[in-house]
N, C-alpha and C positions, 0 to 999 in steps of 0.2 A: 504494500500500500504506500503510494507516494504521499508526501506531505506538502501543504501549501502555506506560504508565508507572504504577507503583504499584498494579498490579492484584492484587498479593499482600496488600494491606492491612497492610503492614509485617511480615508473618509469613513467615520463611524456612522451608525444608523441614526439619521435625524428623525425628529418627531414628524409623523405624517408620511414618511418615505414608503414604508411597507404597504400602507393603505393605498397610496397613490400607485405604487408598483402593481399591486393586485388588480386594482380597478382598470389600469391600462392594459394589463395582460389579458384580462377578460374581454375588453373592448377590441383588442388587436394583438393577436398572439405573436406577431413579428415586430412588436413595438421597439424592441432593442436592436433590430437589425435593418430596419427600413432605412434606406439611404437616399430616397428621392426627396426633392425639394419640398414637396407638399407635406411629407410626414417624417421630418427629421426627428430622431429620438430626443435631441436636446430641446427642440421647440415643443414637442408633444408633452414632455415631462417637466419642462421649465427649469432644467438644471444643466450644468456644464458637462462637457464630454467625459471628464474623469469621474464625475459624480454618477453619470449614466452607467458607466462601467461598474462602479462600486455598488449601485442599487441592484443591477443585474446579478451581481455576485451575492449580495446579502439575501435577496429573495430566495435563492437556492439554498444557501447555507442554513437558513432557519426553516427549510423544508416547506415553504409556502408555494414555491413553484419548482418546476423541473424542465429541463430541455434535453433533447437527444444529444449524444456525444458525436454523432456523425450526421451528415446531411443538413437539411435546413434547420437552423438552431432556434426554432420557434419555442416560446415558453408557454407552459400551461400550468394551471393550478394542480397541486397534488391533492390527494384525498383529504389530507389535513388542511391544506390551503383552502379547499372548497368549503370546509366546515367553518373555518375562521372567517372567510369572506362573507358567508351567509349569515353567521351568528354575531360576529363582532368586526364588521368591516373597517371600523376606525380604530381598532385595537385600544378600546377603552377599559376593558376588563383586566384586572390584575391576573386572573387565571390564564388569560391569553399570553400575557408577558412571561409568566412562569413556564408555560408550555414552549414558548419561543426560546427561552433561556435553556431549557432542556435540549431542544433541537441543536442549538448553537454549541453548548458545552460538550455534547457527545460526538460532534462532527470532527473526528480525528483527521480525516483526509483533507477537507476543504477549509477548516478553521483550526489548524493544528495548534496554534499558540493558545487559543481558548481551551481546547481539549486538554493541553498540557497544564494550563493554569488551574483548572478545576479538578482534574483527575490524577495528575502525577506530582504536582508541585505542592509539597506539604507544609511549607512555611506559612504560618498565620500572620507574621509580621515580616515585611520585606521592603527592600529598596529596588530601584530599577536595575542596578548592577547585579544584585543577587538573583533577580528573576532571569535576566538575560544570560548570565553565566550558567544557571541551572538548565535553561532551555537549550543553550548551546551543547551542553553535555548530553542532554536527552536526544537531540537531533543526531549527534554522532553515534550514540548507542543504537539508534534506529537505522544507522547506516545511510543517513540522508545528508544533504548539503543545504546550507542556507547562509546568506550573507549576514554579518552582524548587524548591518544597517537595517535589514528587513526585520530582524528580531526586535531591534529597538523600536522600529515603527509599529510593530505589532503590540509591544508593551504600551506605547502611547495610546494606541487605539483601544486596547483593553481598558485602560484607565478612563479614557473619554467615554467608553460605553457605560461604565458603572458609577463614575464620580462626576457630579455637576461641575462644569468648568469654572463657575464662580468660586468653588472651594479651593481649587489649586492654582488659579491664575492670580499672579501678584498684580497684574494690570486690571483695572476695572473693565469688566466685559460689558460692552454696550448692549442694550436690549435686542437690537437687530441681529447681533452676532451670537446672542446667547441661546442657541438652538441645541439643547441638550438631547441626549439619547434617552428614549423612554425606559430603557433597561435600568437607568439610575434609580427608578422608583422601587426596584427590588432590594436596594440597600445591601448589596453583596460585597462591596469594597468601600473602605473609608480611608481618610488620611489620619494617621496616628500622630505624626509630628512633622514639623517643617521648619528647618533652620537654613535660611538662604536657599540654595539650590538643592540641599539635601532633604529629600522627602522620604519619610517612612510610611508605607501603606499597610493596611491590615485587611484581612478577610473578615467580613462580619457575618454573624449567624442570624438568620431571619427569625422573627417571632413565629412560633408554630401555627398560630391562627392565620398567618399571612398566606399559608398554602392550603388551598381548598382541597378537601378530601378526594374529590374526583380527579383533580390534577395530580395529586400524589399517586392515586391508583393507576392513572394512565401510564406514568413512568414505571411504576412497579410491575404492572402487567407486561409492558413491552420488554423490560429487562429480565423478566422471569423466563422468557424464551420457552414457554410451555410448562415450566415446572410449577407444581402446586405448593411446594414448601420451600421457603427461602430463609436462611438464617439472618438474624438482625445484623450480624457482622458483615455479611455480604451486602445488605441494603446500605449499610453505613460506608463501607470502604471499597466496594468493587467499582472499577472505572465505569462511568456513564450511569451508575445507579443513583437513586434519589439523594443519598447522603453526600456524594461528591458534587453532583451538578447544582445542588441547592445549598452547599456550604453548611450542612447540618452537623451538629455534634450528637452524641448518643441520647442525651436528655431531650433535645428538640425532636429528634427522629421519633422517639417513643411517643411523644405528645402528638405528633403528626399521625402516627399509626393509630393511636387511641381515637382520634377524630375520624379516621378512615374506617375504623372498626364499626362505627355506628351505621355505616351504609349496608352492613351485612355481607359485604364481599370479601372481607378479610378478618382473620381471627389471630390474635397474638397468643402464642403458646409458650408459657414459661416452664422450663424443665430445669433439673439440677445441673445438667451439663451443657445444654444448648437452648438458647432462646430463638424461636423462629416464628414465621407467620405462615398461615395456611390460606390459600386463595381459593375462592369458588370458581369452578370451571365456567367456560362460556363467555368470558369477557376478553377484550383486547384493548389496545391503546385507543383506537377510534371510538369504540363503544363508550369508554370512560370520558373521552372528550365530549362526545355527544350528550352524555348524562350531565356533565358539568354545565353545558350551555342550556339544557332543559331546566336545570335547577336555578340557574342565573335568571332565566326568563320569568320565573315565578315571582322573583323579587321585584 
């Protein structure tokens, strides 16, 4: 599996981008490749050439759209993308953001730095240098190659994804430029200390009630890969599972599982030697996402 770095062209996901992207893909599946004067992607989307490239990348990375690897590179909504587009087209629900976070953090091939940050990088407090050095070692271990500049740019983009720019910019950010990434609402990274240019960041643990039970179940069912019993250790520390992609510690994970238990789809089993969960058969990722939106619509 090859890894990708800096494919975003330094542009993080801006508010409204994913909605605009989905809307335009539905209206015109070749929106990103049309080159005629009437339908130039930059004019249609109202963003610059590099931003167009970044948006095309981000839509696929968070699994809202897909495009064939050969032939006409038209985009279409994925099954998950169709659900989001139908139920939460403006991405206003926190559950949608958590689901997008899951898609992003598990994408080892196309969002390699994000995958590494959430799944392999175990420092809770870190500087840019510490992250980039760790990522360099990881890339070498995976027998891949990447320029240090690309890894640095990926770190900057990760920080911009989760931390409001007003927090880390020493220059006052004008309202016109203060377009933060919606993922910042998840509160997964914060600034611990800042002395001059030396910034120490920290991974933050979300409140258990921030994660809707059906969102948690969607991740757990997909990562179960058909298994009916999964240990709590696996849920907490296996790559791409709920503990890693959502920055959970054991106490928060248990609280999230207790909330999920009320749906009747999951049961926590405490034994002397091994704590695990039992899943009810017949559900998958999409079923749980659908249930999440059904429940949200009732409110």
